[in-house]
C-alpha positions in Angstrom: 2.1 4.7 1.7 -1.0 3.6 -0.5 0.1 3.1 -4.2 -2.3 4.0 -6.9 -2.9 2.4 -10.2 -5.1 4.2 -12.7 -6.3 1.8 -15.4 -8.1 1.9 -18.7 -5.8 4.8 -20.3 -6.5 5.0 -24.0 -4.4 8.4 -25.0 -1.5 10.4 -24.6 -3.0 13.2 -22.7 -4.5 10.8 -20.1 -1.0 9.3 -19.6 0.5 12.8 -18.9 -2.1 13.8 -16.7 -1.8 10.6 -14.5 1.9 11.1 -14.4 1.6 14.7 -13.5 -0.8 13.9 -10.7 1.5 11.5 -9.1 0.0 8.1 -10.1 2.3 5.3 -9.5 1.3 2.8 -12.2 -0.5 3.5 -15.4 -2.7 0.6 -16.7 -3.6 -0.1 -20.4 -6.3 -2.8 -21.3 -4.9 -4.7 -24.4 -6.3 -7.2 -26.8 -8.8 -8.1 -24.0 -10.9 -11.2 -25.0 -14.3 -9.6 -24.6 -15.5 -6.2 -25.6 -14.5 -3.4 -23.0 -14.4 0.5 -23.8 -10.8 0.7 -22.9 -9.5 -2.0 -25.2 -6.3 -1.0 -27.2 -4.3 -3.0 -29.9 -0.8 -4.1 -29.0 0.7 -1.3 -31.3 -1.6 1.5 -29.7 -0.6 0.4 -26.2 3.0 0.0 -27.1 3.2 3.6 -28.3 1.6 4.9 -25.1 3.7 2.8 -22.8 6.8 4.3 -24.7 5.7 7.8 -23.2 5.8 6.5 -19.7 8.5 8.3 -17.9 11.2 6.4 -15.4 9.9 5.8 -11.9 6.2 5.3 -13.2 5.4 1.8 -13.8 3.3 0.5 -16.9 0.8 -2.4 -16.6 -0.8 -4.2 -19.4 -4.2 -5.7 -18.4 -5.0 -8.5 -20.7 -6.2 -12.2 -20.6 -6.5 -15.3 -22.8 -4.3 -18.3 -23.9 -0.6 -18.4 -22.9 0.7 -17.6 -26.2 -1.7 -14.7 -26.8 -0.6 -13.1 -23.5 3.0 -13.6 -24.3 2.6 -11.9 -27.6 1.0 -8.9 -26.0 3.8 -8.6 -23.5 6.6 -9.0 -26.1 5.3 -6.2 -28.4 4.2 -3.8 -25.5 7.2 -4.6 -23.0 5.3 -3.2 -19.9 6.7 -3.6 -16.3 3.7 -5.6 -15.3 1.1 -7.8 -16.8 -2.2 -8.2 -15.0 -4.1 -11.4 -15.8 -7.6 -10.4 -15.6 -9.7 -13.1 -17.3 -10.3 -16.8 -17.0 -6.9 -18.1 -16.7 -6.4 -21.3 -15.0 -4.1 -22.0 -12.2 -1.8 -23.8 -14.5 -1.9 -20.9 -17.2 -1.1 -18.4 -14.5 1.9 -20.4 -13.2 3.2 -20.7 -16.7 2.9 -17.2 -17.5 4.3 -16.0 -14.3 7.4 -17.9 -15.0 7.8 -17.1 -18.7 7.0 -13.4 -18.2 9.6 -13.3 -15.4 12.1 -14.6 -17.9 11.3 -11.4 -20.0 11.8 -9.1 -16.8 8.1 -8.5 -16.4 6.1 -9.1 -13.3 2.8 -10.8 -13.2 -0.2 -9.9 -11.2 -3.5 -11.8 -11.2 -6.9 -10.6 -10.7 -9.4 -12.4 -8.5 -12.7 -11.2 -9.6 -15.6 -11.6 -6.9 -19.2 -11.6 -7.5 -21.9 -10.5 -5.4 -22.2 -13.9 -3.7 -18.5 -13.8 -2.6 -17.4 -16.4 -5.1 -14.4 -16.1 -7.5 -14.8 -16.2 -11.2 -11.9 -18.7 -11.1 -11.7 -22.5 -11.2 -11.3 -22.3 -7.3 -14.4 -20.4 -6.3 -13.4 -19.8 -2.6 -11.5 -16.4 -2.5 -9.1 -17.5 0.3 -8.1 -21.0 -1.1 -7.8 -19.3 -4.7 -5.5 -16.7 -3.4 -3.5 -19.2 -1.4 -3.0 -21.3 -4.5 -2.1 -18.3 -6.6 0.6 -17.3 -3.9 2.3 -20.7 -4.7 3.1 -19.5 -8.1 5.5 -16.8 -9.3 3.2 -13.8 -9.4 4.1 -10.6 -7.7 0.6 -9.6 -6.4 -3.1 -10.3 -6.3 -5.5 -7.8 -7.3 -9.1 -8.2 -5.7 -11.8 -6.9 -8.1 -15.6 -7.0 -8.4 -17.2 -9.2 -11.3 -20.6 -8.9 -12.9 -22.0 -11.1 -15.7 -22.1 -7.8 -17.8 -18.5 -6.6 -17.3 -15.2 -8.5 -16.4 -13.6 -5.3 -14.9 -14.4 -1.5 -14.6 -17.8 -2.7 -13.0 -18.0 0.5 -10.5 -18.9 -2.0 -8.0 -17.2 -2.3 -4.7 -15.8 -5.5 -3.4 -16.9 -6.9 0.1 -14.2 -5.7 2.5 -14.3 -8.5 4.7 -13.6 -10.9 1.7 -10.6 -8.6 0.9 -9.3 -8.7 4.3 -9.5 -12.6 4.4 -7.4 -12.7 1.3 -5.0 -10.2 2.9 -4.6 -12.2 6.0 -4.2 -15.5 4.0 -1.1 -14.8 1.9 2.2 -12.9 2.1 1.9 -11.5 -1.3 0.8 -7.6 -1.8 -2.9 -7.3 -2.2 -4.4 -4.7 -4.4 -8.0 -3.5 -4.0 -9.9 -2.6 -7.1 -13.7 -2.2 -7.9 -16.0 1.0 -7.4 -13.3 3.2 -5.8 -13.7 6.9 -6.1 -12.6 9.9 -4.1 -15.8 10.0 -1.9 -15.3 6.5 -0.7 -11.5 5.4 -1.0 -10.4 7.1 2.3 -12.7 5.1 4.5 -11.9 1.9 2.5 -8.2 2.4 3.0 -8.7 3.0 6.6 -10.7 -0.2 7.0 -8.4 -2.4 4.8 -4.8 -0.8 4.5 -4.4 -2.3 0.9 -0.9 -2.5 -0.6 -2.4 -0.4 -3.4 -5.8 0.8 -5.0 -6.6 0.5 -8.6 -9.3 2.8 -10.0 -10.9 3.0 -13.5 -14.4 4.4 -13.8 -14.2 6.5 -10.6 -11.9 8.9 -12.3 -13.6 9.0 -15.8 -15.7 11.5 -17.4 -16.7 9.0 -20.0 -15.5 5.5 -21.3 -11.9 5.9 -22.1 -11.5 9.5 -21.0 -10.1 10.5 -17.6 -11.5 13.5 -15.8 -8.6 15.9 -14.5 -10.6 17.0 -11.6 -11.4 13.5 -10.4 -7.8 12.3 -11.0 -6.4 15.0 -9.0 -8.9 14.7 -6.2 -8.4 11.1 -5.9 -4.6 11.6 -5.6 -5.1 14.4 -3.1 -7.3 12.0 -0.9 -4.7 9.2 -1.2 -1.9 11.6 -0.1 -3.7 13.0 2.7 -4.6 9.5 4.0 -0.9 8.7 4.0 -0.1 11.4 6.6 -3.3 11.3 8.4 -4.9 14.5 7.2 -8.5 15.3 6.8 -9.8 16.2 3.3 
């Protein structure tokens, strides 16, 4: 089964939409260090996370210094924190341990640019993933990266790079970047990701999800799991 995270939720209606559509994890961008259209305050995100029902996971996407990230986690109390900025390996290691003590899982995004390099202190994706797998994180997210936007780029990741990362570590590897209902079926067949993470591919505008796109995306995912055509 391919799990689905829909990220960049900003309002209660979209949380309810995603839950009803069968999304496994709902994502909220909180106190992100650079301007993005989906950024919420800790209080806003905490209020929305309170609306997430049992058996649906909540994920806060954030970044920055250790103390700032811990403050976000302590106020919002998500199931998962996704580190999606310029955290160092040392910071990732510390955060994964400290968040674990709070009962919160940590996942780390490896953001890959068009040259196949990571926006990380270790530019080689395979080596970076191996180093991260030695920490206490629970999964790696492979996402695209551009100089104008740190996430939600709408740009797909090179699938051979994704598969190299998959083959090099035992952790779950999540695929993000440029996914939509038109391309996700073929991408799943090629890569068999643990989960897929979609943001702009199910929006009608920044911070507003499109119900038709959300339901169509989930329909494609469910069909792919049972081998049906869509």
